[in-house]
C-alpha positions in Angstrom: 5.7 80.2 166.2 6.4 78.4 169.7 3.9 79.8 173.3 4.9 78.0 176.4 1.9 76.6 177.2 2.3 78.3 181.3 4.2 81.2 180.8 3.3 83.4 183.3 1.0 86.5 182.6 1.7 90.1 183.8 -1.2 91.6 183.2 -2.2 95.3 183.3 0.0 96.3 186.7 2.7 99.2 185.5 4.0 99.0 188.8 4.7 94.9 189.1 8.0 96.2 188.0 9.1 97.8 190.3 10.3 100.9 189.4 7.7 103.6 190.9 4.9 103.3 193.7 1.6 103.3 191.2 -1.4 104.3 191.9 -1.5 108.1 192.9 -4.9 110.5 193.4 -7.1 108.0 189.7 -7.9 111.4 188.1 -4.3 112.6 186.3 -3.0 114.3 189.5 0.5 113.8 190.4 1.4 113.7 186.4 3.8 116.4 186.6 7.3 115.4 186.4 9.6 115.2 189.3 12.9 116.0 190.1 14.6 114.1 193.5 17.7 115.8 194.9 21.1 114.2 192.6 22.4 112.5 195.7 19.4 110.0 195.5 20.6 109.7 192.0 22.8 107.1 192.6 22.8 102.6 192.3 23.5 101.0 195.8 23.8 97.8 197.1 21.6 95.7 197.8 20.0 96.3 201.2 20.8 99.7 203.1 19.3 101.4 200.6 17.9 105.6 201.0 14.4 106.5 202.3 13.5 111.1 202.4 10.6 112.0 203.5 8.2 109.0 203.5 7.3 107.6 207.0 5.1 106.0 208.0 3.5 106.1 212.0 1.8 102.2 211.5 -0.8 104.0 214.2 -2.3 105.4 210.7 -2.6 101.6 209.4 -5.6 100.5 208.6 -6.1 97.0 210.1 -3.6 98.1 212.9 -6.5 96.2 215.1 -6.4 93.1 217.5 -7.2 89.7 216.5 -11.0 88.7 216.8 -9.2 85.0 217.5 -5.6 85.4 218.0 -5.2 81.8 218.7 -7.0 80.6 214.6 -5.0 78.5 212.3 -2.4 77.9 215.8 -1.9 74.5 217.5 1.0 72.8 219.6 1.9 71.3 216.6 0.8 72.7 213.3 -0.1 76.9 211.6 -2.4 76.0 208.9 -1.5 78.8 206.0 -4.2 79.7 203.4 -3.8 80.5 199.7 -5.8 83.3 197.5 -4.2 83.3 193.7 -5.4 84.5 190.8 -3.7 80.9 188.8 -5.9 81.6 185.6 -7.0 85.0 183.6 -9.6 85.5 181.2 -5.9 86.1 178.9 -5.1 82.6 180.0 -2.4 82.0 182.9 -2.1 84.5 185.6 0.3 83.8 188.6 -0.5 80.0 188.4 2.7 79.2 189.6 2.6 81.1 193.0 1.7 77.8 194.8 4.0 75.9 194.2 6.9 78.6 194.9 5.4 78.3 198.0 4.8 74.8 198.8 8.9 74.5 198.5 9.4 77.1 201.1 6.8 75.6 203.6 8.4 71.5 202.3 11.9 71.9 203.6 10.8 74.3 206.7 8.6 71.2 207.6 11.4 68.6 206.5 13.7 70.4 209.0 11.2 70.2 211.5 9.2 72.3 211.2 8.8 76.2 213.0 9.4 76.1 216.4 7.6 73.1 216.8 5.3 73.2 214.0 4.6 72.3 210.8 3.0 74.1 208.4 0.1 73.1 207.3 -0.6 75.2 203.5 -4.3 74.9 202.8 -5.4 74.1 198.9 -4.8 77.5 197.3 -8.1 79.3 195.9 -8.6 80.9 192.3 -10.2 83.9 191.7 -10.0 83.6 187.9 -8.0 87.8 187.6 -12.1 88.5 188.7 -12.9 91.3 191.5 -15.9 90.1 192.3 -14.9 86.1 192.4 -12.0 88.1 194.6 -14.4 88.7 197.1 -16.2 85.9 197.2 -12.8 84.3 197.7 -11.5 85.9 200.5 -14.8 86.2 202.6 -14.9 81.7 202.6 -10.9 81.5 202.9 -11.5 84.0 206.0 -15.1 82.3 207.2 -14.7 78.3 206.4 -10.6 77.9 206.0 -9.3 80.1 209.4 -5.8 79.8 208.0 -3.7 81.8 210.3 -2.3 84.0 207.9 -2.5 83.5 203.8 0.0 83.4 200.9 -1.6 86.1 198.7 -0.9 87.2 194.9 -4.2 88.7 192.9 -4.5 90.8 190.2 -6.6 93.4 191.6 -7.1 94.1 195.7 -11.0 93.2 196.9 -10.0 90.6 199.5 -8.9 93.8 202.2 -12.2 94.2 204.0 -12.2 90.1 204.2 -9.2 89.5 205.9 -8.7 93.4 207.8 -12.4 92.3 208.9 -10.5 89.1 210.8 -6.9 90.1 210.8 -5.9 88.0 208.7 -1.8 88.7 207.9 -1.0 87.8 203.9 2.2 87.3 202.3 2.8 87.8 198.6 3.9 90.4 195.2 2.4 93.6 196.4 1.1 94.4 193.1 -1.9 95.3 193.8 -3.9 97.9 196.4 -4.6 95.5 199.1 -0.6 95.2 199.6 -1.2 99.2 201.0 -1.6 101.5 203.1 -2.6 98.8 206.4 -0.9 96.6 209.2 -1.4 92.9 207.6 -0.8 92.9 204.2 3.3 92.1 203.4 4.8 92.9 199.3 8.3 90.9 199.2 9.3 93.8 197.5 7.0 96.5 199.2 3.8 98.3 198.3 3.3 98.6 194.4 0.4 100.0 194.3 -0.7 102.7 196.9 -4.1 103.3 197.4 -6.0 106.7 196.0 -4.9 109.5 197.6 -2.7 108.2 200.1 1.3 109.4 199.9 3.3 108.6 197.1 6.8 107.7 196.6 9.0 107.6 193.6 11.7 104.6 193.4 14.1 105.4 191.2 16.7 101.6 191.3 14.8 100.7 188.2 15.2 103.8 185.9 19.2 104.3 187.2 19.5 100.3 186.4 18.3 100.4 182.8 19.6 104.4 181.9 23.3 102.6 183.2 22.5 100.0 180.1 21.7 102.2 176.9 25.3 103.2 175.0 27.7 105.6 176.3 26.8 108.7 174.6 23.5 107.8 174.2 19.9 109.7 174.9 17.8 109.7 177.4 14.4 108.8 175.3 11.8 107.1 176.3 8.6 105.4 174.5 5.8 103.9 176.5 3.1 101.3 176.6 0.4 99.8 178.1 -2.2 98.7 178.9 -5.9 100.4 177.8 -7.2 100.4 181.7 -7.6 102.7 184.5 -4.3 101.3 186.1 -2.1 101.3 183.0 -3.0 104.4 182.9 -2.1 105.5 185.9 1.0 103.3 186.1 2.3 104.4 183.1 2.7 107.7 184.2 4.3 106.4 188.1 6.8 105.2 185.8 7.5 107.5 183.7 8.1 109.9 187.0 10.8 106.9 188.1 12.3 107.5 184.3 12.3 111.2 185.3 14.7 110.7 188.2 16.8 109.7 185.7 17.0 111.9 183.1 15.2 111.1 180.7 12.6 112.0 178.7 9.2 110.2 177.1 8.4 111.2 173.9 6.0 108.6 173.9 2.9 107.5 176.6 0.4 105.9 175.2 -1.8 102.8 177.2 -3.4 101.7 173.0 -3.4 98.0 173.5 -6.6 96.3 174.3 -7.1 94.1 177.2 -8.7 91.7 175.4 -5.4 91.3 173.4 -3.3 92.9 170.8 -4.1 92.0 167.2 -1.5 94.8 165.0 1.3 96.3 166.3 2.3 98.0 163.4 0.5 101.3 164.5 1.5 101.5 167.6 5.4 100.4 166.6 4.8 103.5 163.7 4.5 106.7 166.0 6.9 104.9 168.1 9.8 104.8 165.7 9.2 108.5 164.7 8.6 109.4 168.0 11.4 111.3 168.9 11.2 114.3 166.6 11.2 111.6 164.1 13.9 109.0 165.5 13.0 106.4 167.8 13.5 106.6 171.4 16.0 104.6 173.1 14.0 102.9 175.4 10.9 101.1 174.3 9.2 100.2 178.2 6.0 98.4 178.0 3.0 96.6 180.7 2.1 94.1 178.5 0.4 90.5 178.3 2.8 88.3 177.7 1.5 87.5 173.3 1.4 91.1 173.3 4.6 91.6 174.3 5.8 89.2 171.5 4.1 90.8 169.4 5.3 94.4 170.0 8.9 93.4 170.1 9.3 91.3 167.1 7.5 94.0 165.5 9.8 96.7 166.7 12.8 94.1 166.0 11.3 94.1 161.5 10.9 97.5 161.6 15.2 97.7 162.9 14.6 98.9 166.3 18.3 99.0 167.9 18.1 100.4 171.1 17.0 98.9 174.2 13.1 96.8 175.0 12.3 96.4 178.3 9.7 95.1 179.8 8.9 93.0 183.3 8.1 90.3 181.2 10.5 87.0 182.5 10.9 83.6 182.3 13.2 80.7 181.5 10.6 79.5 179.5 10.9 82.1 176.5 14.1 81.7 176.2 13.8 79.8 173.0 11.3 82.6 171.6 12.6 85.0 168.8 11.4 88.3 169.6 11.9 88.2 172.5 15.9 87.6 171.6 17.6 90.3 173.2 14.8 92.3 175.1 15.2 93.4 179.2 13.7 92.0 181.9 13.6 94.0 185.0 12.5 92.0 187.9 12.7 93.0 191.5 14.8 90.0 192.8 17.7 88.1 191.0 16.9 86.1 188.6 16.3 81.8 189.4 19.6 81.4 186.6 22.0 83.1 189.0 22.7 79.9 191.1 26.1 81.4 192.0 24.0 83.2 194.1 23.3 81.1 197.8 19.5 82.0 198.4 18.8 81.8 194.2 20.5 78.3 194.9 18.6 77.2 197.8 15.5 77.9 195.8 16.5 76.7 192.6 17.3 73.2 194.9 14.0 73.7 197.2 11.1 74.2 194.1 13.0 71.1 192.1 13.2 68.8 195.0 9.0 69.8 196.0 7.7 71.3 193.7 9.2 69.4 190.5 8.9 69.9 186.9 7.7 73.4 188.5 10.4 76.2 186.3 11.8 79.2 187.8 9.3 81.5 186.6 8.5 85.1 187.7 5.5 84.1 189.7 6.9 80.4 190.7 10.1 82.8 192.4 7.1 85.3 194.0 5.2 82.3 196.2 8.8 81.1 197.4 9.9 84.2 198.9 6.3 85.2 200.4 6.9 81.2 202.0 10.5 82.7 202.8 9.4 86.2 203.7 6.8 84.1 206.2 8.8 81.6 207.9 11.4 84.0 208.6 8.3 85.9 211.0 7.6 82.9 212.5 10.9 81.8 213.3 11.2 85.5 215.0 8.1 85.8 217.0 9.2 82.2 218.6 7.4 79.8 220.1 4.4 81.7 222.1 2.6 82.5 218.5 -0.8 84.2 218.7 -2.2 86.2 215.1 -1.4 89.3 217.2 2.0 87.9 218.3 3.1 87.4 215.0 2.1 91.2 213.8 3.6 93.5 216.5 6.8 91.4 215.4 6.9 92.3 211.6 5.1 95.9 212.5 7.9 96.3 215.5 10.3 98.9 215.4 12.5 98.1 212.1 11.8 94.9 211.5 13.7 94.2 208.3 13.1 91.0 205.2 16.0 90.7 203.2 17.8 87.3 201.1 21.7 88.5 200.8 21.7 89.1 196.3 18.3 87.2 196.0 15.6 89.0 197.0 17.1 93.1 198.2 15.6 94.1 201.7 12.6 94.9 202.8 11.6 97.3 206.2 8.3 97.8 207.5 6.5 99.3 208.6 7.4 101.6 206.1 7.3 99.4 203.3 3.2 99.3 203.7 3.3 102.5 202.3 6.0 102.3 200.2 7.8 100.1 197.2 11.5 98.6 198.1 14.2 100.5 195.5 16.0 97.3 193.8 16.2 95.5 190.2 18.1 94.6 188.2 18.0 94.3 184.9 17.8 90.6 183.5 19.0 90.0 179.7 17.9 87.0 177.2 20.0 86.4 174.7 21.3 83.7 172.2 18.5 81.8 174.3 20.1 82.4 177.9 19.6 85.1 180.6 22.0 86.5 182.3 21.5 89.9 184.9 24.3 91.8 186.6 23.5 91.8 191.2 20.7 92.9 192.9 21.2 97.0 192.8 19.0 99.7 195.0 18.0 103.2 195.0 16.0 105.1 196.9 12.9 106.5 197.6 11.9 109.7 197.9 7.8 111.3 198.9 6.0 113.0 195.4 3.1 114.8 196.1 
């Protein structure tokens, strides 16, 4: 079977799909069913979404101090931007296309004369190898040696936060680890996806409602949840299930049996799933898995005659020709790169082709691009009198928003330091082509 050489893997964080804020107290708490106000159980546009009982006092956020060196990385003609990314992992590729996506957006800004007269100096990205100890080491090296103004960060863990907090280092990326949550310096392009232990938690209703709308009329709202065998996935699966409950789903299978080292034989899992709903298969099978595991599970479900929806966070144009994945769905937090009828997506595709030629419009390339775009926008809004402190004052000021119509949903600050943006689209791979409806948003609501 053909496998693309650099398809990005969604590793072990169930919240990467944005259905629910992952985390919780880490002791199995918060596993009870969730109920929400029926008025929140509807979808709306990709901005102006509802929030209920989810508030944040900016003064309560961690890292909310003045920068030791507010002029770090800034000259009258340039601003230095660093990078810390899990480019690789023991299983292969991780977020490897993030730097290429970021480079493309920064390059367009520079070609247009820079930001407020400053060229963006994007440094070489540091790779933590998806290793927690190395994440901490590379973060320390970045702040002590590279000394950038701000950084692009997309890693599998949050061990960088101590070093970044001590130097008040603003950072932007795909907020799939706890480092993006509960502090004043981390800005996830779709908000905080992995709240820290014991913090306020919220459920995002958007993804579950999007999946529900894809079911055939009259289909039962039954669900199988399959995850990796680690603590993050186990807690993540709980919060994913809670998100689906807001749309009326019942989980009939909820396990994390996939070895982190990789799935050898999917047969036992698929056999159990096919009988999970009182001897019948559920309407939806949702899994968070590495690329190879996702392919094996999808192929085995097809071979077993499964006719329901197979949903995962796996999207990449390079998987389009893989037979096992044809007919599956990918739940995306922003619009896919295939939808160039959307002006923001078309601009992104043009930039990546021009400035990072040969880079596929993968999830990770898009994550890097939108993180850089958010950073550029914040620089523009801060103005020419740029310091770390003035930059963070802009971002954490009253009702700051980031939004690219039809392409990247609205985030609100500071509330999205604690919660995800409740917005998704459901991409469908059929006959080797991806398609997706417009982005839509549900609501975020606090859960106990």
